[in-house]
SEDO-408363 format. One record per residue (C-alpha): x, y, z. Coordinates in steps of 0.02 Angstrom, whole numbers, padded with zeros to 5 digits, always signed. Example, Ala and Ser with C-alpha at 12.3 -4.5 7.8 and 13.67 -1.06 7.14 Angstrom:
! residues 2
+00615-00225+00390 +00684-00053+00357 
***
This chain:
! residues 720
-01177+00050+00805 -01052-00042+00693 -01011-00001+00511 -01053-00163+00409 -00966-00124+00246 -01073-00183+00099 -01016-00187-00088 -01128-00078-00183 -01048-00077-00354 -01168-00073-00488 -01153-00230-00606 -01108-00180-00792 -01250-00190-00908 -01164-00262-01054 -01127-00443-01052 -00960-00497-01111 -00927-00655-01221 -00862-00819-01140 -00676-00817-01149 -00693-00976-01272 -00813-00887-01395 -00681-00754-01446 -00607-00795-01625 -00420-00827-01625 -00304-00684-01673 -00168-00701-01809 -00032-00724-01666 -00137-00846-01573 -00168-00947-01737 +00020-00958-01762 +00059-01009-01588 -00071-01134-01579 -00021-01214-01756 +00166-01225-01695 +00124-01312-01535 -00004-01434-01596 +00044-01467-01776 -00130-01414-01845 -00119-01296-01990 -00162-01113-01978 -00293-01129-02112 -00387-01247-02001 -00388-01122-01859 -00428-00967-01956 -00592-00900-01899 -00622-01019-01762 -00653-00996-01583 -00580-01106-01439 -00748-01185-01413 -00771-01240-01590 -00585-01305-01598 -00618-01403-01436 -00766-01487-01518 -00682-01511-01694 -00514-01567-01641 -00563-01693-01505 -00448-01842-01509 -00339-01747-01629 -00236-01639-01509 -00204-01634-01322 -00360-01527-01271 -00262-01461-01116 -00198-01341-01241 -00365-01269-01261 -00396-01243-01075 -00393-01075-00988 -00305-01000-00847 -00373-00870-00732 -00268-00712-00697 -00343-00582-00571 -00277-00418-00515 -00314-00248-00463 -00295-00076-00546 -00243+00057-00415 -00189+00243-00411 -00109+00326-00264 -00204+00458-00191 -00084+00608-00174 -00183+00679-00022 -00176+00515+00076 -00030+00426+00008 -00147+00267-00003 -00179+00161-00154 -00364+00173-00208 -00454+00056-00328 -00484+00120-00505 -00667+00072-00545 -00760+00056-00712 -00589+00041-00810 -00561-00078-00954 -00410-00198-00946 -00348-00242-01117 -00253-00407-01129 -00137-00411-01266 -00041-00546-01356 +00124-00454-01376 +00285-00483-01474 +00423-00345-01437 +00611-00317-01470 +00721-00247-01343 +00891-00175-01325 +00964-00237-01157 +01077-00117-01061 +01158-00220-00923 +01293-00099-00831 +01434-00191-00750 +01422-00197-00559 +01231-00186-00556 +01119-00336-00513 +00994-00255-00631 +00978-00214-00814 +00865-00103-00915 +00773-00142-01081 +00734-00010-01213 +00586-00070-01320 +00554-00048-01501 +00462-00151-01638 +00309-00195-01535 +00165-00295-01611 +00001-00314-01512 -00162-00414-01539 -00296-00392-01417 -00352-00569-01341 -00467-00516-01203 -00552-00364-01103 -00621-00353-00942 -00694-00212-00827 -00636-00166-00658 -00765-00170-00515 -00790-00040-00376 -00621-00084-00300 -00525-00094-00462 -00519-00285-00462 -00528-00383-00615 -00510-00561-00676 -00484-00624-00847 -00466-00806-00933 -00311-00820-01042 -00290-00969-01164 -00171-01092-01086 -00071-01109-01255 -00039-00921-01254 +00035-00931-01080 +00144-01090-01128 +00215-01017-01278 +00282-00870-01171 +00350-00992-01042 +00425-01107-01163 +00512-00965-01255 +00593-00907-01101 +00645-01079-01045 +00735-01117-01202 +00846-00957-01194 +00984-00937-01067 +00925-00834-00921 +00790-00744-01014 +00660-00806-00879 +00766-00714-00746 +00798-00559-00862 +00624-00539-00919 +00561-00512-00739 +00533-00347-00635 +00642-00350-00476 +00542-00365-00314 +00604-00329-00133 +00629-00522-00117 +00754-00523-00253 +00844-00375-00192 +00864-00459-00013 +00903-00625-00090 +01049-00547-00176 +01108-00492-00007 +01101-00656+00064 +01295-00688+00080 +01306-00522+00177 +01148-00518+00287 +01113-00646+00419 +00939-00704+00387 +00851-00774+00547 +00733-00918+00549 +00548-00878+00518 +00440-00841+00665 +00288-00929+00593 +00276-01090+00501 +00259-01073+00312 +00157-01227+00243 +00218-01301+00073 +00123-01231-00071 +00136-01246-00262 +00232-01125-00364 +00378-01033-00357 +00474-01022-00185 +00409-00859-00095 +00587-00806-00064 +00663-00746+00095 +00558-00678+00239 +00556-00492+00214 +00495-00458+00383 +00622-00563+00475 +00767-00490+00379 +00706-00312+00420 +00685-00362+00600 +00859-00430+00613 +00935-00258+00635 +00893-00113+00750 +00706-00122+00703 +00609-00166+00553 +00582+00007+00481 +00751+00084+00517 +00840-00065+00445 +00733-00071+00280 +00752+00120+00276 +00944+00107+00276 +00932-00019+00129 +00791+00044+00030 +00766+00220+00073 +00613+00306+00167 +00493+00313+00017 +00495+00123-00010 +00506+00078+00172 +00349+00196+00213 +00236+00082+00100 +00276-00067+00198 +00196-00133+00363 +00352-00174+00455 +00292-00136+00631 +00423-00202+00753 +00379-00375+00842 +00393-00288+01004 +00258-00165+00954 +00130-00298+00880 -00023-00368+00962 -00074-00551+00987 -00173-00599+00841 -00121-00457+00728 -00104-00496+00545 +00067-00511+00481 +00090-00507+00293 +00278-00504+00222 +00278-00389+00072 +00404-00493-00016 +00319-00473-00186 +00312-00285-00191 +00414-00219-00342 +00578-00140-00299 +00558-00008-00436 +00385+00043-00405 +00406+00201-00517 +00508+00219-00670 +00698+00200-00638 +00818+00265-00773 +00976+00174-00806 +01155+00224-00754 +01221+00351-00859 +01333+00292-00995 +01415+00403-01125 +01330+00399-01290 +01207+00269-01234 +01068+00337-01327 +01182+00339-01498 +01233+00159-01464 +01057+00100-01442 +00994+00188-01598 +01132+00116-01699 +01088-00053-01642 +00910-00021-01685 +00951+00039-01860 +01066-00121-01891 +00939-00232-01840 +00800-00160-01957 +00929-00178-02098 +00947-00360-02058 +00802-00449-02152 +00802-00595-02043 +00747-00493-01891 +00570-00426-01908 +00581-00274-01798 +00458-00160-01880 +00274-00145-01829 +00123-00044-01809 +00188+00029-01645 +00348+00094-01721 +00380+00277-01707 +00352+00417-01572 +00198+00346-01492 +00147+00349-01303 +00150+00164-01294 +00327+00153-01352 +00396+00292-01256 +00322+00207-01101 +00438+00057-01125 +00597+00142-01130 +00714+00080-00999 +00607-00041-00908 +00716-00104-00755 +00729-00293-00744 +00838-00430-00663 +01014-00465-00732 +01082-00629-00753 +01206-00679-00613 +01310-00808-00702 +01286-00773-00892 +01424-00673-00978 +01352-00549-01099 +01399-00386-01181 +01338-00216-01103 +01221-00192-01239 +01132-00331-01318 +00982-00353-01430 +00839-00469-01379 +00729-00502-01527 +00541-00564-01540 +00507-00571-01358 +00322-00651-01334 +00226-00586-01175 +00048-00566-01127 +00027-00379-01075 -00103-00268-01001 -00162-00101-01056 -00295-00008-00947 -00408+00131-01008 -00531+00230-00928 -00643+00385-00967 -00568+00508-00857 -00640+00671-00934 -00818+00616-00948 -00814+00634-01146 -00859+00456-01176 -00700+00397-01241 -00577+00302-01139 -00398+00375-01110 -00245+00250-01083 -00210+00261-00897 -00083+00113-00892 +00019+00050-01025 +00185-00013-00943 +00122-00197-00958 +00281-00290-00992 +00333-00437-00871 +00193-00401-00746 +00148-00575-00730 +00243-00737-00662 +00177-00847-00796 +00283-00989-00741 +00203-00998-00576 +00083-01146-00544 -00029-01032-00452 -00016-00852-00542 -00017-00722-00411 -00122-00572-00415 -00053-00431-00519 -00058-00237-00468 -00076-00121-00615 -00025+00056-00553 -00126+00179-00653 -00070+00359-00693 -00105+00504-00578 -00243+00568-00688 -00348+00416-00676 -00511+00420-00578 -00501+00317-00415 -00623+00282-00275 -00587+00282-00100 -00679+00151+00001 -00721+00037-00151 -00893+00117-00158 -00937+00023+00009 -01077+00094+00107 -01105+00067+00300 -01269+00023+00378 -01320+00174+00469 -01486+00118+00555 -01660+00201+00520 -01587+00377+00498 -01737+00450+00588 -01659+00624+00613 -01508+00722+00560 -01365+00640+00634 -01168+00612+00608 -01154+00428+00642 -00975+00374+00593 -00804+00437+00566 -00718+00316+00459 -00767+00147+00527 -00792+00213+00707 -00964+00250+00782 -00982+00419+00862 -01133+00360+00972 -01112+00227+01100 -01217+00072+01106 -01352+00059+01250 -01376-00129+01258 -01331-00219+01424 -01149-00271+01420 -01095-00141+01291 -00921-00062+01278 -00917+00120+01226 -00823+00171+01063 -00793+00351+01113 -00789+00476+01258 -00933+00594+01211 -00854+00729+01305 -00675+00724+01264 -00696+00669+01098 -00560+00529+01118 -00578+00357+01048 -00580+00239+01207 -00531+00074+01125 -00377+00089+01028 -00204+00101+01101 -00263+00087+01281 -00135+00136+01413 -00021-00001+01505 -00005+00045+01688 +00150-00074+01696 +00227+00023+01549 +00262-00146+01470 +00222-00175+01278 +00157-00353+01312 +00024-00298+01446 -00152-00337+01397 -00259-00190+01449 -00417-00215+01557 -00581-00224+01452 -00647-00076+01557 -00495+00042+01535 -00534+00184+01424 -00391+00237+01293 -00365+00423+01240 -00327+00403+01059 -00359+00546+00939 -00397+00542+00764 -00275+00577+00617 -00263+00605+00435 -00407+00615+00318 -00574+00594+00398 -00731+00530+00315 -00895+00567+00401 -01053+00468+00371 -01220+00508+00432 -01408+00553+00407 -01455+00710+00293 -01612+00673+00212 -01741+00743+00319 -01776+00825+00487 -01850+00723+00644 -02020+00792+00583 -02001+00723+00403 -01957+00883+00318 -01855+00845+00158 -01686+00927+00144 -01599+00978-00014 -01438+01042+00070 -01333+01005+00210 -01167+01073+00299 -01062+01026+00451 -01008+01154+00573 -00855+01138+00678 -00820+01233+00840 -00633+01210+00903 -00600+01200+01087 -00483+01328+01155 -00376+01273+01310 -00337+01453+01341 -00513+01512+01370 -00583+01342+01414 -00729+01365+01282 -00773+01318+01112 -00747+01447+00971 -00879+01510+00857 -00951+01372+00737 -00889+01373+00563 -00941+01271+00411 -00815+01147+00345 -00779+01182+00164 -00691+01039+00067 -00707+00944-00100 -00717+00766-00141 -00797+00664-00299 -00948+00538-00306 -00953+00418-00437 -01062+00284-00530 -01078+00167-00686 -01221+00180-00798 -01282+00126-00964 -01242-00004-01081 -01113-00005-01126 -01066+00063-00965 -01003+00232-00948 -00915+00305-00780 -00980+00468-00720 -00926+00575-00583 -01002+00705-00469 -00910+00841-00383 -00946+00874-00207 -00916+01055-00172 -00981+01173-00040 -01039+01343-00082 -00985+01505+00001 -01078+01464+00165 -01026+01286+00172 -01188+01190+00101 -01175+01032-00002 -01305+00964-00105 -01418+00820-00039 -01401+00671-00146 -01557+00574-00209 -01537+00388-00160 -01607+00335-00329 -01463+00412-00419 -01356+00278-00344 -01198+00384-00314 -01052+00302-00233 -00996+00305-00093 -01175+00357-00072 -01301+00490-00020 -01248+00462+00170 -01062+00507+00146 -01062+00678+00221 -00887+00737+00208 -00710+00696+00160 -00606+00812+00288 -00433+00831+00218 -00351+00943+00341 -00438+00953+00514 -00355+01056+00638 -00271+00971+00795 -00380+00987+00941 -00561+00953+01011 -00691+00983+00883 -00877+00989+00913 -00972+00951+00746 -01153+00995+00708 -01246+00935+00556 -01367+01064+00485 -01497+01028+00358 -01559+01161+00243 -01677+01198+00102 -01616+01297-00050 -01727+01423-00134 -01675+01439-00315 -01773+01602-00340 -01682+01691-00190 -01521+01583-00208 -01517+01561-00023 -01522+01416+00096 -01633+01418+00251 -01589+01305+00404 -01735+01182+00433 -01658+01069+00568 -01496+01005+00649 -01429+00859+00737 -01350+00837+00905 -01170+00885+00918 -01038+00756+00917 -00854+00781+00976 -00695+00713+00902 -00512+00740+00956 -00386+00768+00812 -00194+00745+00818 -00086+00762+00665 +00066+00811+00755 +00152+00647+00739 +00288+00576+00857 +00465+00636+00891 +00610+00530+00922 +00784+00588+00982 +00959+00523+01018 +01031+00652+01148 +01196+00566+01194 +01325+00431+01170 +01461+00366+01279 +01565+00198+01291 +01679+00098+01411 +01765-00060+01419 +01666-00180+01517 +01708-00172+01700 +01778+00006+01682 +01703+00128+01817 +01643+00258+01701 +01580+00291+01530 +01680+00404+01394 +01569+00529+01303 +01561+00520+01117 +01520+00654+00988 +01352+00630+00891 +01447+00680+00731 +01545+00528+00668 +01569+00434+00837 +01715+00321+00830 +01758+00186+00966 +01933+00116+00971 +01914-00039+01074 +02084-00129+01047 +01991-00302+01038 +01902-00297+01208 +01725-00313+01254 +01642-00138+01270 +01473-00063+01321 +01386+00084+01238 +01273+00196+01329 +01134+00281+01221 +01026+00433+01285 +00866+00404+01203 +00707+00523+01214 +00534+00498+01135 +00381+00610+01147 +00224+00647+01061 +00055+00740+01106 -00024+00581+01125 +00122+00457+01153 +00080+00272+01114 +00249+00166+01134 +00428+00172+01101 +00546+00044+01024 +00738+00051+01038 +00877-00056+00973 +01048-00081+00905 +01110-00172+00750 +01282-00252+00706 +01377-00256+00533 +01335-00437+00491 +01406-00560+00630 +01278-00511+00759 +01188-00379+00856 +01243-00284+01019 +01156-00358+01166 +01040-00248+01281 +01104-00247+01460 +00996-00106+01517 +00834-00026+01447 +00669+00018+01514 +00642-00106+01642 +00684+00021+01778 +00525+00117+01718 +00412-00039+01720 +00331-00153+01841 +00309-00340+01826 +00470-00362+01723 +00552-00539+01766 +00714-00523+01856 +00864-00514+01743 +00757-00462+01588 +00798-00303+01484 +00663-00220+01388 +00680-00121+01230 +00506-00064+01220 +00392+00051+01317 +00206+00083+01326 +00126+00236+01391 +00059+00211+01568 -00074+00349+01562 -00148+00489+01459 -00012+00612+01533 +00139+00493+01493 +00189+00578+01338 +00377+00618+01351 +00496+00473+01405 +00692+00483+01417 +00797+00332+01451 +00989+00289+01450 +01000+00112+01372 +01162+00016+01377 +01219-00120+01250 +01360-00238+01255 +01468-00267+01103 +01585-00419+01137 +01760-00418+01053 +01703-00572+00947 +01590-00456+00852 +01673-00390+00693 +01738-00216+00682 +01632-00108+00576 +01484+00007+00553 +01354-00019+00701 +01196+00080+00728 +01079+00127+00870 +00903+00194+00836 +00736+00232+00911 +00551+00223+00841 +00417+00328+00931 +00237+00289+00902 +00085+00411+00928 -00080+00328+00983 -00177+00441+00862 -00249+00333+00716 -00345+00342+00563 -00523+00270+00586 -00546+00224+00415 -00449+00064+00442 -00580-00066+00414 -00590-00114+00603 -00750-00181+00650 -00824-00114+00807 -00932-00242+00899 -01032-00166+01049 -01004-00328+01155 -00818-00340+01119 -00697-00228+01212 -00553-00233+01080 -00419-00249+01214 -00304-00303+01076 -00340-00159+00953 -00171-00059+00947 -00157+00021+00778 +00028+00100+00758 +00020+00180+00588 +00085+00349+00641 +00267+00339+00698 +00442+00421+00677 +00614+00355+00691 +00795+00414+00693 +00959+00313+00707 +01143+00352+00737 +01287+00253+00661 +01438+00212+00767 +01606+00160+00697 +01686+00024+00805 +01871-00013+00763 +02012-00120+00849 
***
C-alpha cells in the first residue's frame, strides 16, 4: 500500500476582498501622486479598481497593476531540527518608511542597521494555508517606488539587502577556484543566480566539510550538500544559494561607546527639522527592538564613515500574527520584515519568514495518507513507508516483516563501488531513524465494535536472550490542529496518553489535522528491533478505566539512531619515489618538502551499526587539490585499471567497519600552505517521513537516502 498524500487544509470561511478593492492608504496616495502627477485629493478614499476606470487615458495604467509575491511562514521544530509550516497565521503586508543608523565596521563585508522612527501602514493581509504558504498581491506602484528609491542612491540597493550564502561565496571568488557547473543552467529573467554553491563546496575535500570550514557546522547542517560520489542517478539537486547567511540575529562587532554614538546621532537627527524621524513606532516597543542591528551587505567600492544615517528608507515589509494561546487574539510571531524580498527581480523569488519559537507549526502540512478500507485494527505506515507488503503479482516488498528492516533504501553493493546499481530483487537492511510517525486504523474492531481509546505496545528484542521483552505502552505527546469559524480561528488539541498509555480516538467529523488516523509521533524510540501492537479500548467514565476490546496484528521495525563514526588514524609522507613513508603526528602535522613532489598516506576508518558508504578526499589551498593515487580500489571489484576510488559502499549487511590507507600526491607546483584530508561516513538508517512514494511495482533500486552522516578532517601544513 502506498501513502498518497492529500492536502486536507480547511478553506478559510471568510472571503478576503480583491486586492484592487482596498482603499489607498496615506502613503500609497503620496507615492502614486508623485509617480503619476495626479493630485492626492483625486486619490483620497479611492480604490485601485476605481482609479483604473476613472484615470484611463490619463496615466500609464501599468502603474495600477499588481505583482504577486508568495512565500512561506515556517518554524524550526526543536525536536527534529526541521522547518515546519505555520498554518492559519495572518501575514500583514505593510507600507513602511524607516530610518537607520548604519554601522559599517572596517574590514567586514557586512554592515549593521539600527532602526528607529518607523512608520507603517497596512496595505494587504493574507492567511497562510496548512503548510504555511501564502501569496499576496501588491500594487506595482508601491514596489516601483521602493526600487526607484534604491536605484537613485549610491549603493543602497546593495546595502539594503540581507546577505545570502551566494553573496558570501561571491566575495571569496578571488581566493576560491570555482569549477564549471556540472549541469546546464538555462537563461532566465531576473537577477543572476550567483555562484553555484554546490560546485564550490565540492571543490574541496567534500561538500559538507568544505562548507563547514567556511560557514560552521550549524549552517552546513541545514544544507543538502551530499558529495557527488554519494549521489544517485536522477536524484534531485538544488543549489541552496539563496539561503540567508545570517539565519538568526547576528550582533555587530563590538565598538567602544557604539550605543552612545548611535543615540547621539538619533537625537541630532530628531533636532533637525528637515528630517521627519519621529513616528508611531518610536519608543521601547517590541517591533522597534526587533529591528536593532539587522545584518546587511556593505558597499564594496563606496567610501563612507563607520556610522552613517540613512533616512526615510521605503520598503514593503511583513509582519505575521497567530493565535498561539487559543484566547482569540493573535500574537506577533514575526516582525523582522525589512529587506526580505528582492523587489528588483524580474521574477520575485519566494520569501521565507521564520517565526518565533512559540509559534504553532504543523508537521506534514496536514496531509493525510490513503490507508485503504480500515476494516480492522492495524498499523499501516511508518512515515511514508508501508508496513505491510503488497501481494499483487510482480510486486516488490517494502519491509522484511521478520527482521523489521526496510528492504528498499540503501541496498548493498556487492562490488563495494558507489556507482553500482543494485539488483531489483536484492533486499536492503535499512533501519529507521529520527522521529517516527505511525499511521493506521483505530476506529473499530474487525467485528465493528467502536473504540474511543487506543494505545501502541512495544516489545524490544534482546540479542542476549534471543526473545522479545514484555510489551509496554508508548507514551508520547503531540498536537493536532484545525481551523474553524468565520473569521477563522486556529484550534489545537493536545494528544497525551494517560497513565496506561491510552490515547483518545478522534471523531473524523471534527476534522483534526493531521487526522484521526495519525496514531503516534514517536520522538525517542530505542535502538533495536521493535514489535508493535495496536490495541483498541473502551473507556468507562464511571469507573475511569479502559477495557481492551481488540488488537491488530503485530508489526516489526528496526531502529538505529546511533549515527556513523569517522576517524583519521594515521598520517605519513614521503618524497615521490622514496622507499618508505615518514610518520606524521596528528597534532599540527607539518611537511617540509623543499620544492619536491610528495605523497601523503592517510589511514582512514569509518564504521556504523548499519554502514552505508564512505567518502574520502583531500583539498588544497587555492591552486589545486592533491591527487588520489590509491584509495578503495583494492577492496572493490570491477574497478577499471588505473582508476582510484575515493568512495566505498557496503557490500553486505555485516560490512559495517572499513579501514583503508589512501595515498595522495601533491606536486611541487601546488602552492605551500594549509591542506586538508577528510572522511565522511554515512549510515544506511533513514527517516521514513521523507516524502518518498512507494510503488508496489517499482523496486526503487536508486533509492539511497543519505541524511544520517558524520565527518572529520585533518589539516596539514606543507611548506618549502
